[in-house]
N, C-alpha and C positions, 0 to 999 in steps of 0.2 A: 249368503253363504258362498265362500270361494270354491274353486274347483277342488274336488276330493283329491287327496294324495293317492299315489298309484296303488299302494297296498290296500287302503280302505276301499278304493274304487273296485279293485278286483274282488274283494270279499263281498261287497254289496251286489255287484253284478252277478257273482256266482250264486248268491242267495236268490236274487230275483229270477235268474234263469232256472235254478233248481225248482223253485215253487211254480214258475210258469209252466215248466215241463210237466210237473206232477198234477197241477190243477187244471191246466188248459189243454196243452198239446195232446195228451193222451186220455183226456176225460172221455172222449168218444173215439174208440179205437178204429172206427170206420172213417174218420175225417182227419186229414193231415193239416195242421196249422202251424204257423210260426209261434215262437214264444210269446206268452202273455196275450194271446188272441183267443177269444171265445167264439163259439158258433154264431151268436147273435150279432157279433161285429161284422159278419159277412153280409149283412143286410144294409142296404142304403137307408132304409127307414130308421135304423138304430141311430145313425149319425145325423140324419135330417132332423130328428126330434131334438137334437142338441143345439141346432142352429137358431139364432135370433132372426126371425122373419125370413125363413128359408125361401119363400116364394117371391121375395122382392126382386125386381129386375135390377141387376147390377150395372148393366150397360144396355142402352137402347140400340136397335139395329143401326140407326144413323151414327151413333158413336163408334160402333164396331167398324163401320165403313171408314170413319176418320182414323181409327186405330190402325187399320190395314194400310192406309196411306202413310202413316207415320212410321210403320214398321219397314216400309219399302224405301229405305234411305241409307246413306253411308254412315257407318258408325266407326268408332275406334276401339280396337282391342289391343291394349298395351300401346305401342306406338304405330301400329299398322292399321290403315284404313280397311274396312271390311264391309261387305254388303251381304246381309243374311238372305234377303229376298230380292229378286229381280223382276221387272215387268217385261216379260218376254214379248209383249206386243210392240215394244219400242225397238226391237232388232230390225236391221235391214234384211233384205232378201238374200244377201250373200254374206259370208264370213271369209276373212282372209285365212290362208292356211295356217299362219302362226297362231291365230286364235283357236283354231280347231286342235292344233297340236297341244296347246296348253290344257285342254280338257281331257286329254288322253293320258292315262296312268303310264308312267315311264319307269325305267329301271332305276332303282335306288340301292346301291350296294350295302347300305347300312340296315336295310329292312329285309328280314328273313321270312319267307313263306314256306310252309311244308305242304306237300301233296302226298297222296298214297299211291304207291306203285301197283303193278298188277298183282302183287302178292299181299297187298294190304299194309306194307311197311311204309312208315313215314320217311320221306326223303325231301331234301331242300330243292326248291326250284333252282334250276341252273340256267346258264346262258341260252342253251337250246330251247328251254321252255319260254323264255322271254322273246327269243327270236320268232318262235311260232306264234306267240301272241301278237307281235308286231306285224307279222305277215297277215294274220287274220284280221287285225285292225286296219289293214290297208294303209299302213303308215307311210310308205315310200312316197306317194304323191304329195305329201304335206311338207317335204323337205328332206334333209339329209337322213340317212338311215344308219349305216355302220358307224359313221363318224360320231354320231351323238347317242348311239344306243347305250353305251356303258357308262359314259361320264356325264351324269346329269346333276350330281350334287357335289358341292364343295363346302365342307364345314357346315353341313346342314342346310345350305342355301342352293337354290336352283341356279345352275350355270346358264349364262346367256345363250339363247338358241339362235340359229340362223333365222333371219326374218323372211318368211315366205309371204309375199304380198299377193300371190295369186288368189283370186276369189273363187269360192265354191258356193253353189246355191244352198239356201236353207229351205226346208219344207215345213209347213204348219200341219199339225196332226193332233189327234186325241187318242187316249188309250181306250180300247174297247173292252178291257177287263182289267182286273188288278194285275199290275205288272211289276215284276221284280227287276231291279237295276243292279248290274254287276260292275265290278272294277275292270275285269277283263271279259271279253265276249266268249265265255265258256261256262258250262254248268259245273265244272270241277269245283269240289269243296276244298278250300285252302284254309290252313290254320297257321297261327304264329306260335302255337304250342303243340309239339308233336304228340303230346299225351292227352290233348283235349280237342275234340272235334265238333262239339255242339254248336259253336259259333263258326259260321262260314265266313271267313275274312274276305272272300271274293264277293260277298253280298254287300252292296253299298246302300241300297234303300229300296223303297217300293212306292208305287204310285197307285192311287185309287182309279177305278173306272171313271171315264169321262174327265180325265185330267188333260188340260191343254198342254201341248209340248211343241218344241221345235226339234226337227230331225236334223242333226248336225252332220252326221257322217254315217257310212254304211260299211259293214265288214266285207272282206273280199269275197266271201261265199254268199253274201246277201241275206244271211239268216239273222243277223244282229244289226241293230241301229243304235248309234250314239245319240241320245236325246237329252234335251235341256228343259227342265220344268222351272216353275217359280222358285224352287228351293234346292234343286239337286240336279246333277248331270251324271249320266251313267249309261251303260249298255243294256238294252232290253231285246227280247226276241221280237222279230219283225211281225209275227202274228198278233202281237199285243197292240199294234198301232195301225190307225187308219188315217189317211191324208184328207185334209179338209181345205175348203176355200177360205178366203179372208172373212166372209160373212159368217160362215159356220164356226170358225175359230173364235170369233168375238162373242159367241153365245155362252162361252164357258168361263166368263169372268164376272166380277162385280155382283155376286149373288146377294150382297147386302143392300143393293140399291132397290128401292121400292118399285122401280120401273122394270126390273128384271122379269122376263117371261116366266110363266108358271113352272114350278119345279117342286119336287119333294126331296127331303133329306132322309136318308136311311138312318134310323135310330136304333135298330136291332144290332146286336153285336155282329151277327152274320145271318144272311137270309139267302137261300137258294130258291129261285122261282120254280114252282112246280110246273111240269110240262103242260099240265092242263090249263095253266094260266096264260100261256102264249096264245095270241089271237090269230096267228097265221098258220097254225097246224104243224109247224116245224118242231122237231124235238132234238135237234143237234145243238151243240155248243151252248149249254146252259150256264151262264155266269153266276158266280157267287157274289152277292152284294154285301159290303161290309160297312160298318158304322162310319158316317161322315161322307158317304157318297151322295152326290147331287144328281138327280135324274129329272129331265124335263118331262112334263106331262101334257096331255091334250084333253080337250073336252070329249066326252063320250059321243057327242054329236059330230065330231070332227070328220071331215071327208076322208082322212087317212084311215079311218076305222070302218069305212063302208065295206060290207062283205066280210067283216071279221068273223072268224070261226070261234064261237064261245062254247062249242061242244055241248049244246043244249043246256047251257047254264048262263044265267045273267049274274055277273060277278058283282053283287052288291057289296058295299063297303070296300071297294077297290078303286084305285086311280088307274087310268090308262097311261102307261109310261112308255117312253121311247127307250128301247134297249139297243145300244149300238152294236154293230158288227162290221167286220172288214169285208168289203165286196171283192169280187175276183180281180178287179182292176186296182185294188189297193186303197180305194176311197171309202168314205164313211157311208154306211147304210143303217137303216133302223128297222127293227122289228117292234112289235107292240105287245105288251104284256100287262096283265092285271097285277097291281102291287097292293097288298092289303093295307088298310089304314093302320093296323096295329103295329106295323114294322117301320113306319115312316112318319114324318111330320110334313104338312104342307108348308113350303117355304123353309124358314130357319127356326130352330128351337129357341124360345125365349131364354135369355141368359140369367139364370138364377142359381143359388146354391143348391136348391133341391134338384134342379134339372142336371147340374154338373154331376152330382152324386149318383143320380139314377142312371145316367149314361155310363159313367166309368165303372160302376159296380156290376154291370152286365158282363164285364170281362174277367171277373174274379176266377182264378184257377186256370185261365188260358195259358198256353205255353209261351215262354219268352221267345222272341224271334229276332235275332241280331239283324238289323237293317231290314226287317220285314221278311226274313227267310221263311219259306213254306207257308206264306200267308199269315204269319203271326206278327206280333208287334214287340219291338224293344221299348225301352223306357220313353224315348222321345216320340216314337210313333204313337204310343198310347196317348200322350198329351196332344199331339198334333191332330189325331183323328177324333178325339173327344171334343176338343174346342172347335174343330172345324164344323161341328153340328150347329154352332152358334154363329158361324160365318167368319171366324178368325182365320187368318192365314199365318201359319207359324213357320219359323225356320226349322231346319231338319234336325240338328243335333242339340245336345243338352245345354251347352253353353250359349248357343244362339237363342234358345228359348228363354234362358235366364236373363238375356240381354234385351228382350223385346220391350216395347213401351209399357209403362206402368209404374206403380210405386215399388221402389226397390228397398228391401231390408237387408243390410249388410251385417253378417255375423262375425266378420273378422275381428279378432281381439276381444271377443266377449267371453265371459265365463259361462259354464253350463247353466248356472242359475239365471244369468242375464239372457242367454239364448232362449231359455224356457219362457221367461216373462215376455220376450218379444213375440214368441210364437202364439202366446195367449191372445194377442191383439189381432191375429190374422183370421180372416174368414175361411170357412171350408171352401175348398176349390183353389186355394192359393198354390202357386207353383213353387216348389222347393228345389234347391240345387246344392249338390256338392260335386267335387271334381269327378267327371265321368258319369254322373247319374242325375236324372231329373225325375221328380215324383210329385205327388199331390198331398197336401194336408187335408185330412178329412174330419178332424176334430180332436177333442181331448176326452180321455177317460181315466179316472183314478189319478188325475193330475198330470197325465203324460200325453204328449201329442202322438197321434197315430197318422199313418200315411198309407197310401195305396200306390203301387208302382209295378211295372214289369221288371222284376229284379233277378239278378244272377245268384251269387253265392253269399252266404253269411256263416259266421262261426257260432258254435254253441259253448265254446270254452276259450276264454281269452289266452290261456297259457298253452293251448294245444291247437296250433294253426292247421294241423292235418285233419282235425275233426271238423271238416267243412261240409256244409249243406249246399249242394248245387240246386237251389230252388228252381231257377229258370222258369218262373211262373209269375203271373200277376198275383201279388200277395198283399195282405194287410200286415203291417208291423208297427211297433212303436219306436220311439227314439232311443231306447236302450239296446236295440238290436246291434250285434257286433258285426262290423265289416270284416272282410278277409284280412285286413291289416291288424285287427284286434281292437280298433277304436269304435266307439259307439257312433251311431248316426248323429246323435245330438252334438257330439264334440267336433264333428267335421262339417256341420252345416255351414255353407258359404253364403248363399243368398236365398231370399224369398222374393217372389214377384207377384204382386196383386195387379191384375190387368186393369189398365185404364189409359186414357189419352194422356199424352205427354205434354205438359204445359210449356216445355222448352220450344216446342214447335206448335204454337196455338193455331186453332182453326178459325177462319174468318167466314162469317155468314152474312147474308143480306139482312139488314135491319129494316123492318117494315116501316119504321118511323122516318127513314131517310127520304129526302125530296126525290121524287120520281120513282120510288120503290113500287108504287101502285101501278106504274107503267109496265112492270115486268110480268111476263107470263110463265116463265120457267125459272124458279128461284129456290128450289129445295136443296141444291148442291152446296158444297163448301169449298173454300180455298185454303191452302196450307201456307203458313208463314214459317220460313226457315231462317234461323239466326246464325250469323257468322260466328265461328268459335274463337277466332283471333283477329287482331287488327281491325276491329269493328269501326266502321265509319259512321254508324248511326244514320245510315241512309237506306231506305227500303225501295227496291225496284220491283214493280209488279210486272210479271210476265204472263201474257195471255196467249197461250197456244190456241190458235183459231180453230173453229169448228168443234167436233167432239161432243155434241149434245144430242143424244138420241131423241128423235121426235121433234127436233127443232123446227122443221119445215111445216109442222102442223099448226103453228101459231104465228100470228102477225103482231108486231110491235111498232110504235111510232118512231119514225126516223129522227124527228126533232123534238126537243123538250116542249116546244110551243105548238106541236102538232101541225106545223106547216108542211108544205109539199116539198119533196125532194125534187131535184132537177128533172127527174123522169115523170113528174106529175103525180106520183103516189105519196100518200102520207104514211103508209105502213109497209114494212118488209118482213121477211122471214125472221122469226126470233133467233134462229141460228141456221145458216145454210149448211148443207152436207159437206161441201168442199169437193175438190176435183181429184182425178186420178192422174198419176204420172205415167209417162210412156212405158216405164219399167214395171208398172203394176202396183206400185206403192200408192197409198192414199194420203191426201194432204194432211188429214187430221193426225195420222201416225207420224209423218215426217216432222211437222211443226212441233209435236210433243217431244220428239227426240232432240230437236234443236233447243227447245226450252230447257230440257233436263241438262243438256251439255252446257248451256249458258248459265244455268243455275249453279253448277259446279264451279265454273270460272268466276262468277260473281262472289260466291261465298269465300273462295280462296283469296279474293281481293278485298274482303272485309265488308261487303254489302250484305244486308239482309235481303231475302228474296221472298216475295209473295207469289206463289205459284197459283194463278187464278184457276188453271186446269192442271191438276197434278196427276191425272190418270186418264184412261182411255175415254171415259164418259163422265162428264160433270153436268149436272142438271142446272145450268145457269145460262140464261140467254144473254144477248149482247149488252143489254142495258144493265142487267144484274152484275155482269162481270165488271163493267166500267164503274159502277157505283161502289163495289167492294174495293176496287183499286183506289178510287177517290178518297176513301175514308181510312185506308191502311197503308198507303205508299206515298213516296215523294214524286215518282214518275211512273208511267205505265207504258208498256210496249206490247203491241199485238204483232204476232209473227204469222206471215202468210207466204204462199207462193201463188203466182198469177196463172190463170188459165186463159190463154190468148190465142190458141190455135196455130201458133208459130211452129216452125219445124226445127228451131234451134233455141238454145238458152238465151233469153233476152238480157240477163243481168239483173242487178239489184237496183231498187229505188224505194223511196218512202212516199206515202200518200200525203201530199200537201193539201191542207184545207183551203178551199176557195175563199178568197177575200169577201165574196158575196155573202158568206155565212157569218161575217163578223157582227151582224145584227144580233146573233145569239150570244147571250151574256157569257157563257162558258168559253165559247170560241174566242171572243174578244179579249178576255182576261188572260188567256194562255197562248194566244196565237204565236207571238214572237218566240217564246221559250219552246213551244212545240216544234216550230220550224227549226230552231237551233238544234234541238234533240234529233230530229230527222236527219239533218245534214251531218251531224256528228256520227250517227250510226252508219250512214253511207260512206263517209270518209274512213271510218274504222274498217269496214268491209273492203273498201278499195285498197287500203294498206296491206290487206292480206291476199291481194291478188284477184279480187272479184271484179268482173266487168260491170260497168254502170250503164243503166238505161236512161235515156232522155235527160242527161245532165244530173240525174240522181233524184228527181222528184216528178210526181204526176198528180194533178189535182183530183181529189176524191171527196165525196160527201159520204162520210161513214159514221156509224153509231158512236164510236169511241170519241172522235174529235168533237162531236156535238154535245155529248153528255159529260165529258171529262172536265173536272175542276182542277186538275193538276197537269203539268206538261205531259204530253202523250205523243206517241208516234206509231203508225201502222207501217211496218216494214215488209216489203215484198222481197224475198230472197232469191227470186228466179221465176221459172215457170215449169210447165209440165215436162220439159226436156232436161231439167237440171240434174246434176249428179247428186244422188242421195246416199252415196256410200259414207261410211263412218268418217273417213278422213275429211271428206268435203264438208260434212255437217259440223265436224269439230272446228274446221277452219272458219266457217261462218260464225260459230259461237264465239270464237276468239276475236273475230273482227267486231262483233257487236259489243263485246266486253271492252275492247279498246275504245269504241265510240262512246260508251257510257262513261269510262274514265275521263275521256276528253271533255264531255259535257260538264262533268263536275269539277274539272280542273285538276285531275290527278295524273 
């Protein structure tokens, strides 16, 4: 059936809505419902009963870990490169002023905000308002002030700014409570419609408790902090944030890894810990926990709980949880509280249709909250926090979520009938999208698809757009519901997304059948293959960012494939060493990962495919496992290191040349000449970018990679503990390495 003509469609919709109102909406005068929604539809069980195999696991935890790594990459929206998610662990300890400036909202003469004056009248923000914001944001130290205050946009594009290269320190932190993020450091409610104030346009987003963040800047009065999370940047109140050490910071990532320390996921919509459940007797600052919050737990026998005050009660059926707070010196402290089994899950929730529906249906009837205002959720926050319970890391807004990895169904150019048929093939829990709104398919009833979302307004009459219902609630509705434009949800559907790993960037694992795979001790991790989008050379470069395997020093592996002794007389060494610390406090595993990501970008733009052996902070692959994965999936492999030598200055770059005495090893003999040529090419490329060279560019080393590699390989040392680890320095190193790779392949 083709799309209905306009008149017929109006009549049919009017009939549908008339009967829906008569039969459903007012059937129970005590319950408010959207058109064609019955009371039984408010139950998750109603929709679970319609699912085929609702308890089937859709993605295993390991696959969700892979999915998260695929989501954290550069994508293209239109013609513009865009990154939905960032790994804030890869940031340097400082940011240049221009980078901070770019994160601060600036004056745009084409955008109008209203505020309420002292009499409650709606008035436009004027230049004095913006200047007061600039003063509060402590903007002057970041560069020009009056000169670039007003003229920021030209034909919709940002005018070039003065380049402030001065460096400012970054601080690592976590949120100690649910934290609202603002565009401007003020609690003022701003609106773009002087007649509508429900949505606070100053509200940018919100962060859950225990969210790791970087503190980028501080307001002039010290009461606000500009913070950067995995998916959003904004201003939050300073009391929401506690500063942490590097080790503390790294606890709050990679919850999908089986090696993560013990934690629970809050699965209740909201839960406020009773005062009697705190084990320290304190009754101040009781945080509200919301769905998707991760909280570390300890054993009841833990020494941290010695002397705990349980108020003459043994809290059976409870976990002992670390509840964060901000100490008087601004750093992170913990209280301990009993968290009932009924409001949380140990670890992550298994990802199934039934569990998706059970979680999201807890929010039915909750208020809509633009950007998370007043602790409520907007459409994208509802999706983000629901799927977070399974371990997914989502982008913040609706379009970002529709663009995350998985099977994409595109409704552009389809008739209503075709759209309906496509929807019938989608499982409950599918993410749906049209411009400005993201929501979830929950199933079909009476031949119509039904959805759940945190929704704003809808119409009850296509011809009367003033007859608008401001639902501003989490609602159930079907595809016939009219948007404020007068069009049905079905007719404007744009995309559907079924979450799953993206085969364009396949994952590479250790195959237990490979030779020497049984020599590995840590092998559960995965590597990510990125394919160039243009000018493909059909050459794959494996990049091994050294270190970054938690627990690597707890195991020993054979240095050589024939189990012979290394020059030091030992046959075994650490499966993965921890790495060194730079003089500036950075860790080697962080810095080499930054270099690897920068080099990956350079290589992809040059047409190479890139196998990221370690694509995130912690990959559970030892040195042999990493080399074997590179052997079977790449043409060359490069391990990136910095040397720890006790010197007081930067020694320069060099590659680790394999001693000729190891040529008795088959792999070494077969690849020796090409590996040496690769090492020299890398050093020459670095030298061409201004790097100083140590010892003529090579230094003999007996290492795992050269002994186990069956393809040309090089272990490159980019300096030592005194080296510059700023962004510009690392970018230059990456470009030098790319030049070396081009030279090796003759480009």
